[in-house]
Structure formats: C-alpha cells, structure tokens
C-alpha angles and dihedrals in degrees: 000000000000090000093050090050091051092050091048092050090048093050092048091049092050092047092049091049092049092048090051092052092047091048092048091051091048090055093053115106114259093236096053113124114246119225090238092059110043115203125226110248097199091269120165108284095201088096093057128079131192119213133194118241134182117246119236088250092055092046090050091048091052093046092049092048090052092047091048091052090052093047090051087056089048092245127143110220145149121232125203129186119196129188127240091280093051095254114143112251099175138354124191118193110201122222109281096009113152121255093244092057095074097064093035092056092050093048093048090051091048092050093048095051093041093055096028088228138101109267090234088066090049093055088067091052090059090072090067097034111027093172090071088086088065093069107112117251096014129119119191099203126113115267105078127096132178123234113217137192123186090358096303131099116259100168146353129228120205129186126188136172106059116116091254136033089231090064091045089054093047089056092045090053089052088056092050092047090055088065094054090221100104 
C-alpha cells in the first residue's frame, strides 16, 4: 500500500510539473526569441563572414561526373569531394577500385582545397619545401583539384586509383567542369 501511494504521489507531482511548464510556455509572447534560435540584435557585422559552400547535390554531381570519366577510360577509381573546410561531403568508390584509393582520394581533395591549387602543382613545391608532406591529412600526389567560386575555394575533388596521377587529375577536372564553376 505504501509503495502504491509513493508511486501515485510521484506521478501526480510529475504531471503537475509538466502542466506548469506547458502553461508557462503557453503564456510566453509569440514573438519571444527561443534559445535554440538566437536573434540578431543589430550587432556589428564586421566580425561575421559568409562563405560559399557546395550543396550535397552539387558534390554528388561532381563526384559522379569524375567517376563516369574514369569509367569511360576503363579505370577503377574512388572520387571524394570535400567542402571548403576539408570535410568530406561525398565519396564514390567505383566498382573494382583498390582499398587504398578511398583515403587517397579524400586526402587529395583535402590538399587541393587547403592550398587552392591542383595537387600536381603542389608536387613541384615539395622540392623546395619537403616538410610540406608532414602536414596531417595531406597527400601531395596528382589527382586533386580545387573548385572555386568568386575567386575563393569552395570545395576540393580528389581522385585516386588510376595507374597515374595525371589520369586521376584528368578525372577530377571532369568532376569540377560538371559544376560549371571552374
């Protein structure tokens, strides 16, 4: 009996608390800013910056175009598209692509967007600065190209798995061309 009474009191207390919360929220003005959606208070915008980013649909279009170009050349590759910050947006592993190609494609894409330069150009820079290859997440082999909009990088496309980096880069360029940005 004592246990049943304790359970009943607990349920009633929880219900009353919930009703109080619901009633308090119902009394709040409709235009009140919620904590989940902070409102701009007219603060100085000079400390804020907008940046262009590819949509998932655009990244998928570019990756598929690169993969299609590789398949037309009878090459088995993996294609990765990363955003401006180097985060992977989409990766497509073609049929028969080697297991090493997945990470290599992502690292080539990351390197291209980080340096805003095709990775084939960066390979030449290694001669004068060999420690560049020590930067985590990078891969200084041909096959990565940046995608730019308004002069700034918005994405990187990396391809890996073809017998030469030149072919990888050709396929990456086909992916970038499908976007019509660069």
